[in-house]
C-alpha positions in Angstrom: 43.0 59.0 6.5 44.0 60.3 3.0 40.9 61.6 1.2 41.8 59.9 -2.1 42.3 56.6 -0.2 38.8 56.9 1.4 37.2 57.4 -2.0 39.1 54.4 -3.4 37.9 52.2 -0.5 34.3 53.3 -0.9 34.4 52.6 -4.6 35.9 49.2 -4.0 33.2 48.4 -1.5 30.5 49.4 -4.0 32.1 47.2 -6.7 32.2 44.2 -4.3 28.6 44.6 -3.4 27.5 44.8 -7.0 29.5 41.7 -8.0 28.3 39.8 -4.9 24.7 40.6 -5.6 24.9 39.4 -9.2 26.6 36.2 -8.1 23.9 35.6 -5.5 21.1 36.2 -7.9 22.7 33.8 -10.5 23.2 31.0 -8.0 19.6 31.3 -6.8 18.2 31.5 -10.3 20.1 28.6 -11.9 19.1 25.1 -10.7 20.8 22.1 -12.3 18.7 19.0 -12.2 20.0 15.5 -12.5 20.1 14.3 -16.1 20.1 17.8 -17.5 22.9 20.2 -18.5 21.2 23.3 -17.1 17.6 24.1 -16.3 15.8 27.1 -14.8 13.4 26.0 -12.0 9.9 27.3 -12.7 6.5 27.0 -11.0 4.2 26.4 -13.9 0.6 25.3 -14.4 0.4 21.7 -15.5 -1.2 20.5 -18.7 -4.3 18.4 -18.3 -4.6 15.8 -21.1 -7.7 15.5 -23.3 -7.9 11.7 -22.7 -7.4 9.7 -19.5 -8.7 6.5 -18.2 -8.8 4.6 -14.9 -8.9 0.8 -14.9 -10.1 0.9 -18.5 -12.9 3.4 -17.8 -12.7 6.8 -19.5 -12.5 9.9 -17.3 -14.9 12.6 -18.7 -12.4 15.4 -18.9 -14.8 17.4 -21.1 -16.7 18.3 -17.8 -15.2 21.4 -16.4 -15.3 20.4 -12.7 -13.6 17.0 -13.6 -10.7 18.8 -15.2 -10.4 21.3 -12.3 -10.5 18.5 -9.7 -7.7 16.7 -11.5 -5.8 19.9 -11.9 -5.9 20.4 -8.1 -4.6 17.0 -7.3 -2.0 17.0 -10.0 -0.6 20.3 -8.8 -0.6 19.2 -5.1 1.2 16.0 -5.8 3.7 17.5 -8.2 4.7 20.5 -6.1 4.6 18.7 -2.7 8.0 17.4 -3.6 9.1 15.7 -0.4 5.9 13.6 -0.1 5.8 12.4 -3.7 9.6 11.8 -3.8 9.2 9.4 -0.8 6.3 7.7 -2.6 8.6 6.9 -5.5 11.3 5.5 -3.2 8.8 3.3 -1.2 7.0 2.2 -4.3 10.2 0.6 -5.7 10.1 -1.8 -2.7 6.4 -2.5 -2.5 5.0 -2.2 -6.1 6.5 -5.6 -7.1 4.5 -7.2 -4.3 1.3 -5.3 -4.9 1.4 -5.6 -8.7 1.8 -9.3 -8.6 -1.2 -9.8 -6.3 -3.4 -7.4 -8.3 -2.6 -9.4 -11.5 -3.2 -12.7 -9.8 -6.5 -11.4 -8.3 -7.8 -10.0 -11.6 -7.8 -6.4 -10.4 -6.5 -3.6 -12.8 -3.0 -2.4 -12.2 -4.2 1.2 -11.7 -5.2 0.1 -8.2 -1.5 0.1 -7.2 -2.0 3.8 -6.6 -4.8 3.3 -4.0 -2.4 2.5 -1.1 -0.3 5.5 -2.0 -3.4 7.7 -1.4 -4.6 5.7 1.6 -1.4 5.5 3.6 1.7 6.6 1.6 2.8 2.9 1.7 3.1 3.1 5.5 1.5 0.9 8.1 -0.4 3.7 9.8 -3.6 3.9 11.9 -6.2 6.5 11.0 -8.3 8.5 13.5 -11.2 6.1 12.5 -9.0 3.1 13.4 -8.5 2.0 9.8 -5.1 0.2 9.6 -2.3 -0.6 7.3 -1.3 0.1 3.7 -5.0 -0.2 2.6 -6.5 1.4 5.6 -9.0 -1.4 6.3 -11.5 -1.2 9.1 -11.7 -4.2 11.5 -15.1 -5.2 10.2 -14.1 -5.0 6.5 -10.9 -6.9 7.2 -12.7 -9.8 8.9 -15.4 -9.9 6.1 -12.6 -10.4 3.6 -10.7 -13.1 5.4 -8.2 -11.4 7.7 -7.5 -12.4 11.2 -7.8 -9.4 13.6 -7.4 -9.9 17.4 -5.1 -8.9 20.2 -2.2 -11.1 19.1 -2.4 -10.9 15.3 -3.7 -8.1 13.0 -3.3 -9.1 9.4 -4.2 -5.7 8.2 -0.6 -4.9 8.8 0.5 -7.7 6.5 1.0 -6.1 3.1 0.4 -9.3 1.1 -2.7 -10.5 3.0 -4.2 -7.0 3.2 -3.7 -6.5 -0.5 -5.6 -9.7 -1.2 -8.4 -8.7 1.1 -8.6 -5.3 -0.6 -8.8 -7.1 -3.9 -11.7 -9.2 -2.7 -13.5 -6.1 -1.5 -13.0 -4.2 -4.8 -14.1 -7.1 -7.0 -17.3 -7.5 -5.0 -17.9 -3.8 -5.1 -17.3 -3.7 -8.9 -19.8 -6.5 -9.4 -22.3 -4.7 -7.3 -21.9 -1.2 -8.9 -20.8 -2.2 -12.4 -17.9 0.2 -12.3 -14.3 0.2 -10.9 -14.7 3.9 -10.3 -17.7 3.4 -8.0 -15.8 0.6 -6.3 -13.1 3.1 -5.5 -15.7 5.5 -4.1 -17.3 2.8 -2.0 -13.9 1.8 -0.6 -13.6 5.3 0.8 -17.3 6.1 1.7 -18.8 2.7 2.2 -21.1 0.7 -0.1 -24.3 1.7 1.7 -23.6 5.4 1.4 -22.8 5.0 -2.3 -26.1 3.1 -2.8 -28.0 5.9 -1.0 -26.3 8.6 -3.2 -27.2 6.7 -6.4 -30.8 6.5 -5.4 -31.1 10.1 -4.1 -29.3 11.7 -7.0 -30.6 9.3 -9.7 -27.2 8.6 -11.2 -25.0 5.6 -11.9 -21.8 7.6 -12.6 -19.4 8.7 -9.9 -18.5 11.8 -11.9 -22.2 13.0 -11.7 -22.4 12.3 -8.0 -22.3 14.8 -5.2 -20.3 13.3 -2.4 -18.1 14.4 0.5 -14.9 16.2 -0.4 -12.7 13.4 0.8 -14.5 10.9 -1.4 -14.7 13.3 -4.3 -10.9 13.9 -4.2 -10.0 10.2 -3.8 -10.2 9.1 -7.5 -8.5 12.3 -8.6 -5.6 11.7 -6.3 -5.1 8.2 -7.8 -5.3 9.6 -11.3 -2.7 12.4 -10.5 -0.3 9.8 -9.0 -0.8 7.6 -12.0 0.1 10.4 -14.4 3.2 11.4 -12.3 4.4 7.8 -11.9 4.0 7.0 -15.5 6.0 10.0 -16.7 8.0 11.3 -13.7 10.4 13.5 -15.5 7.6 15.4 -17.1 6.7 16.6 -13.6 10.3 17.3 -12.5 11.1 14.0 -10.6 14.5 12.5 -11.3 15.1 9.5 -9.1 18.4 7.7 -9.3 18.0 3.9 -9.0 20.6 3.8 -6.2 18.4 6.1 -4.2 15.2 4.0 -4.3 14.5 1.7 -1.4 15.6 -1.8 -2.2 13.5 -4.9 -2.2 14.6 -6.9 0.8 14.8 -10.6 0.2 13.4 -12.8 3.0 12.8 -16.4 3.9 10.0 -17.8 6.0 10.0 -19.8 9.2 6.9 -21.7 10.1 5.4 -21.3 13.6 2.7 -23.8 14.6 2.7 -23.4 18.4 2.6 -20.7 21.0 5.6 -18.3 21.3 6.4 -17.0 24.8 8.6 -14.2 23.7 9.2 -12.9 20.2 12.5 -11.2 21.3 13.9 -14.7 22.2 12.5 -16.0 18.9 14.3 -13.2 17.0 17.5 -14.0 18.9 17.4 -17.6 17.7 17.0 -16.4 14.1 20.0 -14.1 14.5 18.1 -10.9 14.1 16.9 -8.1 16.4 13.4 -7.8 17.7 13.1 -4.6 15.8 13.8 -6.3 12.5 11.4 -9.1 13.4 8.6 -6.6 13.9 9.5 -4.6 10.8 9.0 -7.6 8.6 6.1 -9.0 10.6 4.2 -5.9 11.8 1.0 -8.0 12.1 2.5 -9.6 15.3 0.9 -7.2 17.7 2.2 -8.4 21.1 5.4 -9.7 22.5 4.0 -13.2 22.6 1.6 -15.5 20.7 -0.9 -17.8 22.4 -1.9 -19.7 19.2 -4.4 -21.9 21.0 -5.6 -23.5 17.8 -2.1 -24.3 16.6 -2.5 -22.3 13.4 0.5 -22.2 11.1 2.0 -18.7 10.8 4.7 -17.8 8.3 7.3 -15.5 9.9 9.5 -13.5 7.5 13.2 -13.3 8.3 15.4 -11.0 6.2 18.3 -12.6 4.3 21.9 -11.4 4.6 23.1 -8.7 4.3 19.8 -7.1 5.2 19.5 -9.1 8.5 22.0 -6.7 10.1 22.9 -9.3 12.6 23.9 -7.8 16.0 27.0 -9.4 17.3 25.7 -9.1 20.8 22.8 -11.4 20.0 25.4 -14.2 19.5 27.2 -13.7 22.8 
């Protein structure tokens, strides 16, 4: 090969590599976020406010360990992007339901963040067998008016479990004189909080030494409150079209036994899966209903009913 041609090709390769490297670095340095012209993505330490409250009760941010505990949860929930982003999307569907019940029950709106911490707005079951959005134990659920048996578990009913949680929280607040201590008792149990208060001679949650899970609980709620009230300050830009929609439903009364819920769903023009999605508190494929109790079954309205043509054949 001609020597001059070899030098030319080598020089050309060097130039291509330099230009390619510059383009690669620029693409990976520049991140455009929705609603902005151009923004460099940075990992930054977040600002802790000087004043903050929960349910009308001031948070003592002048105490160093309170500020640091809040800083921890604010950082975790801000930079764990996928988890917090999904909370925003689910909250669009469920906050209207939860907020209405909180207002009707006389419970501060800040408690809307409790099921986000408890379950991520999912009907999950914990290792301790706590269930639903509010993670209620069987005994707590029954004490607060929910039906829990083999056929029906109303801990999975978002509306009924929210009312039950409100009843618990109001009783705890009356007992302890503080919404913050009511939150702590929701996680740790009232007897344990009473014991801590006596042992440590304090009536303030923020002065109380408790287990790490209970200690972090209120700060997780506070962090989510801050992020949800000012999402763009923490880098969250959610288009309304990307939020999970509120699904309108109507109810069908059931006063007798049901031999097969799949057949019932068929008669309503929906799938068994949709029936169980909107009524997860139905725990089996049938309902004995020996006492002829009236149950309200939610059926999604069109177009959300996703009627399967095969069901009509």
